[in-house]
Structures are given as structure tokens and as C-alpha cells.
C-alpha positions in Angstrom: 88.5 -15.7 8.2 89.6 -12.1 8.7 88.9 -11.2 12.3 87.9 -7.6 11.5 85.6 -8.8 8.8 83.8 -11.1 11.3 83.4 -8.3 13.8 82.0 -6.0 11.1 79.5 -8.6 10.0 78.3 -9.3 13.6 77.8 -5.6 14.3 75.9 -5.0 11.1 73.7 -8.1 11.5 72.9 -7.0 15.1 71.9 -3.6 13.8 69.6 -5.0 11.1 67.9 -7.4 13.5 67.4 -4.6 16.0 65.7 -2.4 13.4 63.5 -5.3 12.2 62.4 -6.0 15.7 61.4 -2.4 16.3 59.5 -2.3 13.1 57.4 -5.4 13.8 56.9 -5.2 17.5 53.5 -6.6 18.6 51.3 -3.8 20.1 50.3 -4.1 23.7 46.6 -5.0 24.1 44.6 -4.3 27.3 42.5 -7.4 27.7 39.8 -5.5 29.6 39.2 -3.2 26.6 39.0 -5.8 23.9 35.8 -7.5 22.7 35.2 -11.0 23.8 35.9 -13.8 21.3 32.2 -14.7 21.3 31.3 -11.3 20.0 31.1 -10.7 16.2 34.1 -11.8 14.3 36.2 -9.4 12.3 35.9 -9.3 8.5 39.3 -11.0 8.3 37.9 -13.9 10.4 35.0 -14.4 8.0 37.5 -15.6 5.4 35.8 -14.1 2.4 34.9 -10.7 0.9 32.3 -9.2 3.2 29.7 -6.7 1.8 28.7 -5.4 5.2 29.7 -1.9 6.4 31.8 -1.4 9.5 29.2 1.0 10.9 25.4 1.2 10.2 23.4 4.4 10.6 20.0 3.8 12.1 17.1 4.6 9.8 13.4 5.1 10.5 11.7 1.9 11.4 14.9 0.1 12.4 15.2 -1.8 15.6 18.4 -3.4 17.0 16.8 -6.7 16.4 16.2 -6.0 12.7 19.7 -4.5 12.2 21.3 -7.6 13.7 19.1 -9.9 11.6 19.7 -8.0 8.3 23.5 -8.1 8.8 23.8 -11.5 10.3 24.6 -10.8 13.9 23.4 -11.5 17.4 21.7 -8.4 18.7 23.1 -9.1 22.2 26.7 -8.7 20.8 25.8 -5.5 19.0 24.3 -4.1 22.1 27.3 -4.9 24.2 29.8 -3.7 21.6 28.0 -0.4 21.3 27.3 0.0 25.0 23.5 -0.1 24.5 21.9 -0.9 27.8 18.3 -1.3 26.4 18.2 -2.9 22.9 14.7 -1.4 22.4 16.1 2.1 22.6 18.0 3.3 19.6 17.4 6.6 17.7 17.4 7.7 14.0 20.9 8.7 13.0 22.6 6.7 15.7 25.8 4.9 14.5 25.9 1.1 15.3 29.3 -0.5 15.1 29.0 -3.9 13.4 32.6 -5.1 13.8 34.9 -4.9 16.8 38.2 -3.0 16.7 37.0 -0.1 14.5 37.5 3.5 15.3 34.7 4.8 13.0 32.5 5.9 15.9 35.1 7.1 18.4 36.3 3.9 19.9 40.0 3.2 20.0 40.9 0.7 17.3 42.4 -2.4 18.8 43.9 -5.4 17.0 42.1 -8.7 17.3 43.8 -11.5 19.2 44.3 -13.2 15.9 46.2 -10.2 14.5 48.4 -10.0 17.6 49.1 -13.8 17.3 50.1 -13.4 13.7 52.5 -10.6 14.6 54.1 -12.6 17.3 54.6 -15.6 15.0 56.3 -13.4 12.5 59.1 -12.7 15.0 62.3 -14.7 14.4 63.0 -17.5 16.9 66.4 -17.3 18.6 68.3 -20.3 19.8 71.6 -19.8 21.6 74.6 -21.7 20.6 78.1 -21.6 22.0 80.8 -20.1 19.9 82.3 -22.8 17.7 83.9 -23.5 14.4 80.5 -24.8 13.2 78.9 -21.5 14.0 81.6 -19.7 12.1 80.9 -22.0 9.1 77.2 -21.0 9.3 78.3 -17.3 8.8 80.2 -18.4 5.7 77.1 -20.1 4.3 75.0 -17.0 4.7 77.6 -14.9 3.1 77.6 -17.3 0.2 73.8 -17.0 -0.2 72.7 -20.3 1.4 69.6 -20.3 3.5 70.9 -21.4 6.9 70.6 -20.1 10.4 72.5 -16.8 11.1 74.8 -16.4 14.1 74.4 -13.0 15.7 76.2 -12.3 19.0 76.2 -16.1 19.8 72.6 -16.4 18.8 71.2 -18.3 15.8 68.1 -17.1 14.0 66.2 -19.9 12.3 64.8 -19.3 8.8 61.2 -18.2 8.8 58.7 -21.0 8.0 57.1 -21.2 4.6 53.9 -19.2 4.2 50.8 -21.0 2.8 49.1 -19.2 -0.1 45.4 -18.5 0.5 43.3 -19.2 -2.6 41.6 -16.2 -4.2 38.9 -15.7 -6.7 39.3 -13.8 -10.0 38.2 -10.5 -8.3 40.8 -10.9 -5.6 38.4 -11.9 -2.8 39.5 -14.7 -0.5 37.5 -17.8 -1.4 36.0 -19.5 1.6 35.8 -23.2 2.1 32.4 -24.8 1.6 30.1 -24.7 4.6 30.4 -27.6 6.9 26.9 -27.1 8.3 24.6 -30.1 8.0 21.0 -28.9 7.2 17.6 -30.7 7.4 14.0 -29.7 7.0 12.6 -27.6 9.9 9.2 -29.3 9.6 7.0 -31.6 7.5 4.7 -30.2 4.9 4.2 -28.9 1.4 6.1 -25.8 0.3 3.5 -23.3 -0.6 5.7 -20.3 -1.2 9.2 -20.3 -2.7 12.2 -18.0 -2.4 12.3 -15.1 -4.9 14.9 -12.4 -4.7 13.0 -10.4 -7.4 9.7 -10.6 -5.6 11.3 -9.9 -2.2 10.3 -13.3 -0.9 13.1 -13.9 1.6 12.4 -17.5 2.4 10.0 -20.4 1.9 6.6 -21.1 3.4 5.7 -24.6 4.5 2.1 -25.5 5.2 1.1 -27.7 8.2 -1.2 -28.1 11.1 -1.5 -25.9 14.2 0.8 -27.1 16.9 3.0 -29.5 14.7 6.7 -29.6 15.6 9.2 -27.0 14.3 12.8 -28.2 14.7 16.2 -26.6 14.4 17.4 -27.0 10.8 21.1 -27.2 12.0 23.2 -27.0 15.1 23.5 -23.5 16.5 22.7 -20.9 19.2 19.4 -19.1 19.6 20.2 -15.4 19.2 16.6 -14.2 19.1 13.3 -15.5 20.5 10.3 -13.2 20.5 7.8 -11.0 18.6 9.9 -7.9 18.0 10.4 -8.1 14.2 7.4 -6.8 12.3 5.8 -9.3 9.9 7.3 -12.4 11.5 5.0 -13.1 14.4 6.6 -15.3 17.1 10.1 -15.7 15.7 13.2 -17.7 16.4 16.6 -16.9 14.9 19.5 -19.4 15.2 23.1 -18.5 14.5 25.1 -21.4 13.1 28.5 -19.8 12.6 29.9 -16.5 11.6 28.3 -16.8 8.2 24.8 -18.4 8.5 21.6 -17.7 10.4 18.2 -19.4 10.1 14.9 -18.0 11.0 11.6 -19.7 12.0 8.5 -17.4 11.9 4.7 -17.4 12.7 5.1 -19.9 15.5 2.3 -20.7 17.9 4.6 -21.4 20.9 8.3 -20.9 21.3 10.1 -23.6 23.3 13.7 -22.2 23.4 15.3 -19.2 25.0 17.9 -16.7 23.8 21.4 -18.0 24.4 20.4 -21.6 24.3 22.4 -24.0 22.2 20.3 -26.3 20.0 21.0 -29.4 17.9 19.8 -30.2 14.5 16.3 -31.9 14.7 15.7 -30.5 18.2 12.1 -29.2 18.7 12.2 -25.5 19.2 8.6 -24.4 18.5 5.1 -25.4 17.4 3.6 -24.2 14.2 1.1 -21.4 14.2 -0.2 -18.3 12.4 1.0 -15.4 14.5 1.1 -12.4 12.2 -0.1 -14.6 9.3 -3.4 -15.3 7.6 -2.9 -19.1 7.8 -1.0 -21.8 9.7 2.5 -22.1 8.2 6.2 -21.9 8.9 8.1 -19.2 7.2 11.7 -20.3 7.0 14.8 -18.3 6.0 18.5 -19.0 5.6 20.7 -15.9 5.7 24.3 -15.7 4.6 26.2 -12.7 6.0 22.7 -11.3 6.7 21.5 -11.6 3.1 18.6 -14.0 2.4 19.6 -17.0 0.3 17.4 -19.7 -1.3 16.9 -22.5 1.3 16.5 -24.9 -1.6 20.3 -24.8 -1.9 20.6 -26.5 1.5 17.4 -28.5 1.9 15.5 -31.3 0.1 12.2 -29.5 -0.3 8.8 -31.3 -0.4 6.8 -29.6 -3.1 3.8 -32.0 -3.3 
């Protein structure tokens, strides 16, 4: 091979790699400033098209509890992310950040750990090889259009791995995999009120006796336990993953605390009629904060 041609190729290749490295350098992240992994996931982590805004403006009648419930979050995480010391003190017009790493309300936008990891993985891996005839042959292969490692200043850059294609729906939204949550009935009894989006019935009502057991419908974490949401009486909210919440209202006694991890079938309350005209359980399933029909997940007893 022509010696000067080889030198020119090496210098040009080194220049190209240097430019590429500068263009894709992973940003520096201050771990003390980032939101903990347990705090609300980014929209990218949800893995589907998300209807929720990045920032919510407080309206009359809102509480941090209701905002978290209506948008599918843990109010503790919203309070921490928005530096709210007392969750009961929010004001009309106040901006509540719903997702971490957004600059909409004056916070510096920081990449998620997942984004940083992706950037790092995109960088070429370098493996040093001693100068040899084989290495020279590799250069010839590249010049001839073959996909083989490239020798640059006695370093070989391995070809990038193949990228998996994420399935998308017809409107371009990323399609999520079916939920792996295993659901079961939260209590025994007749369903006396069904879900109706048109009638603004956000869940189902199950009749029963005062004090009968209410159990967790699926594994999860208790993110709310109390009487702070108007119309629900003594209420328990369980977060099952970044997509689903379940709610258990009108309880007589609450047997779990916020932050507690519960298992499907575990007793969490006793049935009651707090903020209700009769003894019953009002049960909701919420997907990304929106109420969905529990009948899609449960075998309901209607008689």
C-alpha cells in the first residue's frame, strides 16, 4: 500500500472520530441535583404516548392529593420534586411539576440516568491492537466498503451493535407491552354500581357488611391513606407501577400506612360508609391517572 495514502487515511479517520466524540459526549450529571429513581418516571420511561402535561397549574378546589391521584402519581414524590414542605399548602395558580428533569418552572433540565446511559452506550468501543499486516488488511476492507473494525492510530473501533426497532401504533405512539399486573377482587359482594365514563362514575361500588375485609387488588405500594379527598371518605390508594393505581374508598378502618408495600389479597381495610349513604366499597383502577373500567381487569360478581 502507498505509505502516504496510509498516513492520510489515518489522519483523516482520527479527525472524524474526534469530531464525532465531541458531538456525542455524555453530559455531566450532578447526582445531588437529580431526582431519585423512585420519584416519578419520565414520559420516555412510561413506554407509551402520555397525555399528561409536564406542568400542572393549581385550580380552585385542588389539593396536592387530588392532583397526584388525577395524574397517577404519589403525592410524596410531587411534594419532594416541587420542594413543597407541607402538602396541604398549595395556592391557586401555583405550578406543579409532574415529571422530573423539566425546565418549565425554572428548574435546570437534567437528563435522566437512562438517557445518560443511552448516550454512553452509543460511544464506540476501542480495542488496542499492535501494528500488524492483519491490521493493515482491515483498513483495506473498510476502503472496499466491508463492515469490519477500523484501525485508527493503532486502535480498532468495533462496529456498532444492531438497534432493535420499537413497535409503534398507526399514530406513531410507542405501543406498550400488556400489563403484567395480576388483579383480583378487592372484596366479596354484589356490584351495585358500574363504571360509566359518560355518567362520570369513575369506578364500581360493591355492597357488603360493615367491617368485612377489604384487600389489595394487586401488589403495590400505599401512596395515600387518609380522608383528604372529598367524596371518598377514608381512602387508600395503591400504586402498582408507573402506569396503574387502584383506590379503595368509604372504609370504616384503614389498616395500612403510606409507604407500606402490600401484596395482592392482603387485608388493608374494613368496609364502611364514611362519606357515603350506605356500607360499600367504591373501587377504582386508574391508568396514567385516568379512571378505567375495573371490569377489564376483574371478574365481577353482579348477582
